[in-house]
C-alpha positions in Angstrom: -15.0 7.8 39.2 -14.6 11.3 38.2 -11.2 11.3 38.1 -10.4 7.5 37.1 -12.5 8.7 33.5 -10.4 11.4 33.3 -7.4 9.2 33.1 -8.9 7.0 30.8 -9.5 9.9 28.5 -6.2 10.8 28.8 -4.4 7.8 28.3 -6.9 7.4 25.1 -6.0 10.5 23.9 -2.6 9.9 24.5 -2.3 6.6 22.7 -3.9 8.4 19.8 -1.4 11.6 19.7 0.4 10.0 16.5 4.0 12.1 15.6 4.7 12.9 12.1 6.9 9.9 11.2 5.0 7.5 13.5 2.0 8.2 11.3 3.7 7.1 8.1 4.5 3.1 8.6 6.3 2.3 5.5 9.8 0.6 5.4 11.5 3.5 4.9 9.6 5.2 7.8 9.6 2.6 10.0 13.4 2.0 9.7 14.5 6.1 9.2 12.5 7.2 12.1 15.7 9.3 13.8 17.2 10.1 10.8 13.8 11.8 9.6 13.4 13.7 12.8 17.4 14.6 12.8 18.4 15.5 9.1 14.8 16.4 7.5 12.9 17.7 10.3 10.3 20.0 8.4 9.9 18.4 5.1 6.7 16.9 3.6 5.6 13.5 3.1 4.3 12.0 0.5 5.4 14.7 -2.5 8.6 13.2 -2.2 10.5 16.0 -0.1 11.3 13.5 3.3 12.7 10.3 0.6 15.2 13.2 -1.3 16.5 14.5 2.1 17.2 11.0 3.1 19.0 10.0 -0.4 20.5 13.2 0.2 22.1 12.2 3.7 22.5 8.6 3.0 25.8 8.9 3.9 24.8 9.6 7.4 22.2 7.1 7.5 22.2 3.8 10.0 22.4 0.4 7.8 18.6 -0.8 8.4 17.9 3.1 6.7 20.6 2.9 4.1 18.7 -0.7 3.2 15.0 0.5 3.5 16.3 3.2 1.2 17.7 0.8 -1.9 15.1 -2.4 -1.5 11.5 0.3 -1.9 10.3 3.3 -3.2 9.7 3.8 -7.1 10.2 0.3 -9.2 11.7 -1.2 -5.8 8.8 -3.0 -4.4 6.2 -0.9 -3.3 3.0 -2.3 -4.7 5.0 -5.1 -7.3 3.1 -8.1 -5.8 0.1 -5.9 -7.5 1.9 -5.4 -10.4 3.0 -1.7 -9.5 1.0 0.9 -9.5 -1.7 0.1 -11.6 -2.1 -3.2 -10.1 -5.9 -3.0 -8.9 -7.4 -2.8 -12.1 -4.2 -1.3 -14.0 -4.6 -4.3 -16.6 -7.7 -3.3 -17.9 -8.6 -3.7 -21.8 -5.6 -5.9 -22.2 
């Protein structure tokens, strides 16, 4: 009984342990995971470092990764369905 509780706790902990790449679930992170680790290890997410690194290595990345880079990002799909960055309330005062 005690061993099964430890095993269950270990499985839960393992399921919750997420790598930095897996923690980011956007199209680029989903398509460029191996490239992020291979070419851009140590780059930070959220400040543009990771994307800049991937763009700099675009000639070396997979077709799926290149497609994600080409079709997402500023002005290319992120939040377009809500009017871009200001889509949720960005039209106030018009």
